[in-house]
C-alpha positions in Angstrom: -5.3 14.7 -22.8 -1.8 15.3 -21.1 -1.7 13.6 -17.9 1.8 15.6 -17.3 -1.1 18.7 -17.0 -2.7 16.8 -14.2 0.8 17.0 -11.8 0.6 20.7 -11.5 -3.1 21.4 -11.4 -3.9 24.4 -9.9 -4.4 25.2 -6.2 -8.6 25.6 -6.5 -8.5 21.2 -7.8 -6.9 20.5 -5.2 -9.0 21.5 -2.1 -12.0 20.2 -4.3 -11.0 17.1 -4.9 -10.0 17.2 -1.2 -13.1 18.7 0.6 -15.6 16.7 -2.3 -13.6 13.0 -0.6 -14.2 14.5 2.8 -17.0 12.3 3.2 -15.5 9.6 3.5 -12.9 10.6 6.9 -13.2 12.7 9.5 -9.4 13.7 9.2 -8.8 17.0 9.1 -8.5 18.4 5.5 -4.7 18.4 4.3 -3.1 22.2 3.4 -1.6 22.3 0.0 1.3 25.0 -1.3 0.3 24.2 -4.9 0.0 27.5 -6.9 -2.8 27.4 -10.0 0.7 28.2 -12.2 -1.2 25.5 -15.2 -5.0 24.8 -15.8 -6.7 21.5 -14.4 -7.3 19.2 -16.8 -11.4 18.9 -17.4 -12.7 15.4 -16.7 -16.8 16.1 -17.1 -15.9 15.2 -20.9 -15.2 11.3 -20.1 -18.5 8.5 -19.5 -18.1 4.8 -19.2 -17.1 2.0 -16.6 -13.6 2.1 -15.3 -13.3 -2.2 -13.3 -10.9 -2.4 -11.3 -9.7 -4.5 -7.9 -6.9 -6.0 -6.1 -5.3 -4.8 -2.9 -7.4 -4.1 0.1 -4.6 -1.6 1.3 -5.8 0.6 -1.2 -9.1 0.4 -0.3 -9.8 3.8 2.1 -8.0 5.9 -0.6 -9.7 3.8 -3.3 -12.9 5.0 -1.8 -12.1 9.0 -1.8 -10.3 9.0 -5.2 -13.6 7.4 -6.5 -15.7 10.2 -4.6 -13.5 13.0 -5.8 -12.8 11.9 -9.3 -16.5 11.3 -10.3 -17.6 14.6 -8.8 -15.8 15.8 -11.6 -15.6 13.3 -13.9 -19.8 12.3 -13.4 -20.6 10.4 -16.1 -17.8 7.6 -14.8 -18.5 5.1 -12.6 -15.3 3.2 -10.9 -16.5 0.0 -9.4 -12.7 -1.2 -7.2 -13.3 -4.6 -5.4 -10.8 -4.8 -2.4 -12.0 -8.4 -1.4 -10.0 -10.4 -3.5 -6.8 -9.0 -1.9 -3.6 -8.3 -4.5 -3.2 -12.5 -5.6 -7.0 -12.4 -6.2 -6.7 -8.4 -7.8 -3.6 -9.7 -10.4 -6.0 -12.8 -10.8 -8.8 -11.5 -11.9 -6.8 -8.8 -14.4 -4.5 -11.1 -16.3 -8.5 -12.9 -16.6 -9.4 -9.7 -18.8 -12.0 -8.8 -16.1 -10.4 -5.5 -15.3 -9.1 -2.6 -16.6 -6.0 -2.4 -13.7 -5.4 -4.7 -11.4 -4.6 -2.7 -7.5 -1.0 -4.7 -5.9 0.5 -4.0 -3.1 3.5 -6.1 -4.8 4.7 -5.9 -8.9 4.0 -8.0 -11.5 6.0 -10.9 -11.4 8.2 -12.4 -14.2 5.5 -15.0 -14.5 2.5 -12.9 -14.0 3.8 -10.8 -16.9 4.2 -13.7 -19.1 0.4 -14.9 -17.6 -0.9 -11.3 -18.8 -1.8 -11.8 -22.8 -4.3 -9.6 -22.8 -1.3 -6.9 -22.9 0.2 -8.3 -25.9 3.5 -8.8 -26.6 4.4 -5.0 -24.8 3.3 -6.6 -21.5 1.8 -4.4 -18.6 3.5 -1.3 -16.5 3.6 -1.0 -12.5 2.9 2.5 -11.4 2.9 3.2 -7.5 0.6 5.3 -6.5 -0.6 4.7 -2.9 2.5 4.7 -0.5 2.0 3.2 3.4 3.5 1.4 6.0 2.7 -2.4 7.6 1.4 -1.8 11.6 2.0 -4.2 13.2 -0.9 -4.3 15.3 -1.6 -6.2 18.7 -4.1 -6.5 21.5 -2.4 -7.0 25.0 -4.4 -6.0 28.0 -2.2 -3.1 30.4 0.7 -2.5 27.6 -0.3 0.3 25.6 3.3 1.1 24.2 5.1 -1.8 22.7 9.2 -2.2 20.6 9.4 -4.9 18.5 12.4 -5.2 16.6 13.0 -7.2 13.1 14.5 -10.3 14.6 11.5 -10.3 17.7 9.1 -9.3 15.2 10.3 -13.2 12.8 10.4 -15.2 16.1 6.8 -14.1 17.0 5.9 -14.9 13.7 7.5 -18.2 13.0 6.3 -18.7 16.3 9.7 -19.5 18.0 8.6 -17.2 20.5 4.5 -18.1 22.3 4.6 -16.0 25.1 4.5 -11.8 26.0 6.6 -12.2 28.5 9.2 -14.1 26.6 12.9 -12.2 27.2 13.6 -11.2 23.8 10.2 -9.2 23.8 11.0 -8.0 27.7 14.4 -6.7 26.6 13.3 -4.4 23.7 10.3 -3.5 26.4 11.7 -2.5 30.0 9.1 -0.6 30.9 6.3 -2.3 30.1 4.2 -4.9 32.4 4.2 -8.3 29.9 2.3 -10.8 30.7 2.2 -14.5 30.1 -0.4 -14.5 27.9 0.3 -16.7 24.9 0.8 -15.2 21.9 -1.6 -16.3 18.9 -0.3 -14.6 15.8 -3.1 -13.3 12.9 -1.7 -13.7 9.1 -3.8 -13.6 6.2 -4.9 -16.4 4.0 -5.6 -15.1 0.7 -2.8 -13.7 -1.9 -1.6 -10.9 -0.7 1.0 -7.8 -1.2 1.4 -6.8 1.9 2.3 -10.4 3.3 4.7 -10.5 0.4 5.8 -6.6 1.9 5.9 -7.3 5.3 7.7 -11.3 4.8 10.0 -9.6 2.3 11.3 -7.1 5.1 11.7 -10.2 8.0 13.8 -11.9 5.1 16.3 -9.5 4.4 16.4 -7.8 7.9 16.4 -11.1 10.3 17.4 -13.9 7.6 19.1 -15.8 10.3 15.3 -16.4 11.9 13.5 -16.0 9.3 14.3 -18.6 6.3 11.4 -18.2 4.0 12.0 -15.8 0.7 9.7 -13.2 0.4 6.1 -15.1 -1.0 2.4 -13.2 -1.1 1.2 -17.2 0.7 2.0 -17.1 4.1 4.4 -19.6 4.5 3.7 -21.4 8.0 0.7 -23.2 9.4 -0.5 -23.0 13.0 -1.7 -18.9 12.8 -4.8 -17.8 12.5 -5.4 -17.1 8.8 -8.3 -14.5 8.6 -9.0 -13.0 4.8 -8.1 -9.7 3.8 -7.1 -6.7 6.1 -10.3 -6.6 6.9 -10.1 -10.4 8.6 -6.8 -9.2 10.5 -7.7 -6.5 11.6 -11.3 -7.7 13.2 -9.1 -11.0 14.6 -6.7 -8.7 16.5 -9.3 -6.6 17.6 -11.4 -9.2 19.0 -9.4 -11.6 21.1 -6.4 -10.8 24.6 -2.6 -11.9 23.4 -2.9 -11.3 19.4 -0.4 -9.7 16.9 -0.5 -9.5 13.4 0.0 -6.8 9.9 -1.7 -4.6 7.7 -2.0 -1.7 6.3 -1.6 1.2 8.7 -4.8 3.1 7.0 -7.0 0.3 8.2 -6.3 -0.6 11.7 -9.2 1.6 13.1 -8.6 1.8 17.4 -5.5 -1.1 17.4 -2.6 0.0 18.9 0.9 -0.4 16.3 4.5 -1.3 17.3 7.1 0.7 16.9 9.6 -1.3 15.0 13.1 -1.5 14.4 15.4 -2.8 12.0 18.4 -4.0 14.2 17.3 -3.4 17.9 17.3 0.4 18.3 15.8 3.6 17.5 12.3 2.0 17.2 10.4 4.0 15.4 6.4 4.6 15.4 4.8 5.0 11.8 3.7 8.3 10.5 3.9 9.1 6.6 6.5 11.2 7.3 8.7 8.4 8.5 7.3 6.0 6.3 8.0 9.0 3.1 11.3 8.7 4.5 12.2 5.2 4.6 10.9 5.2 0.9 13.1 7.9 -0.8 16.3 5.7 1.7 14.8 2.2 0.4 13.4 2.6 -2.7 14.8 2.1 -6.4 13.0 1.7 -10.0 13.7 -2.0 -11.1 14.9 -2.4 -14.9 12.1 -5.0 -16.3 12.7 -4.7 -19.6 9.6 -2.7 -20.3 9.8 0.7 -21.4 7.6 2.8 -18.6 7.5 0.3 -15.8 7.8 1.8 -12.1 8.3 -1.1 -10.0 9.8 -0.2 -7.0 12.8 -2.5 -5.6 13.0 -2.1 -1.5 16.5 -2.6 -0.1 15.3 -2.7 3.9 18.5 -2.8 5.0 18.9 0.8 4.3 16.5 1.5 6.4 18.3 3.2 9.8 17.2 5.8 12.5 14.6 7.9 14.0 13.2 9.3 11.3 12.1 7.0 8.7 9.5 3.9 9.9 11.4 0.4 8.4 8.5 -1.3 7.1 7.1 1.2 4.3 4.3 -0.6 1.8 4.2 0.4 -1.9 0.9 -0.3 -3.6 0.6 -0.3 -7.4 -2.1 0.4 -10.2 -1.3 -2.5 -13.2 -2.5 -2.1 -16.4 -1.7 -3.0 -19.9 0.9 -1.2 -22.6 -1.6 -1.5 -24.6 -5.9 -1.8 -24.7 -7.5 -3.5 -26.6 -10.5 -0.7 -26.0 -9.9 2.8 -26.9 -12.6 4.5 -24.5 -11.3 2.3 -21.4 -7.7 3.0 -22.2 -8.9 6.8 -21.6 -11.2 6.1 -19.1 -8.1 4.1 -17.1 -5.1 6.3 -17.9 -7.1 9.4 -16.7 -8.0 8.2 -14.0 -4.7 6.6 -12.9 -3.0 10.4 -14.2 -5.2 12.0 -11.7 -4.3 9.1 -8.7 -1.0 9.9 -9.2 -1.0 13.4 -9.1 -0.8 16.2 -6.5 -4.0 16.6 -6.4 -5.0 12.4 -5.9 -2.3 12.0 -3.3 -3.4 14.6 -1.0 -6.7 13.1 -1.1 -4.9 9.7 -0.4 -2.8 11.6 2.6 -6.6 13.3 3.5 -8.5 10.1 3.4 -6.0 7.2 4.2 -3.5 8.7 6.1 -1.9 8.0 3.3 2.2 9.1 2.8 3.2 11.0 -0.3 5.2 9.1 -3.1 7.8 11.7 -4.4 7.4 14.6 -6.9 10.2 13.0 -9.2 8.2 9.4 -9.1 4.5 11.6 -10.1 6.3 13.0 -12.5 7.6 9.6 -13.8 4.5 8.0 -14.1 2.4 10.9 -15.7 5.3 9.9 -18.6 4.1 6.2 -18.0 0.6 6.6 -19.1 1.4 8.9 -21.9 3.2 5.8 -23.5 -0.2 3.6 -23.4 -1.7 3.1 -26.4 
């Protein structure tokens, strides 16, 4: 099965996949300019079970991807466990429990070394999902909120403790900010979303945020919750709360507009995330052929067209599988996700941003290297 064909699948397959996944969302269907210049891949001969898990940020997209893919590959079952978060997903994958891991950060050197199940050629990180880290809040009477990187760093380091603090007031001159105490909500489990957010703070507010980027929240005294759903529920349940979560999961919660330099506050949109990714992301040279781990320079994001906290999430898999059938199933599914079709399904059902076409082509090439 040649995965280069997936990225240029015909318009009929695009429309069918989006329609089949529509039960996962009420969002209006995405449109497509794809042309039927290449034949669609036939997945009907595939059979078996793919077991995976990790990133809860991918949860809505994975649900839609599973629905649409298995409608074509009727003999395939896909079990994706979002309850573990990125950290648990990588741990379970390195233990051999998963065919691939979903993670909002690429493997560290230590994790790559621990992936002994992959043999000497290691694992590759494939960016399959692009969204943004939303700063969600619940504050009576405040429907719009601007927050700079520096002010966010002060809030999440617990240096700012009330909503009428002068730093917040200066960035929101038209808001009636109450003296309500701030309850900061963070992740209790290992989280790639946490790593993305702390990486953003460490790069853009390093005079305030003195902690390194990490998947574990570094400060005690917050309201620690498990998983993206835990943060969303806690913020929604209490006045004065603030937290961070993948935008696809925030539901009816309000999200702040964010700025790196205290001006040009930008609200989330898929287009603004793609703009930020284009400006700030580059492929990291890990020494492993086909690895597409991304480095994001958050300081390179500016202006009114780019949302400052893009979140790129990965499918992580071995370059060599012990089981040929699992290799075929896993690479077929990830190849479909990393195609124009799969990306449109994620856009419709999870509000995801579009991964640039050049990178989708590179994902297909990387999957061709897997043995």
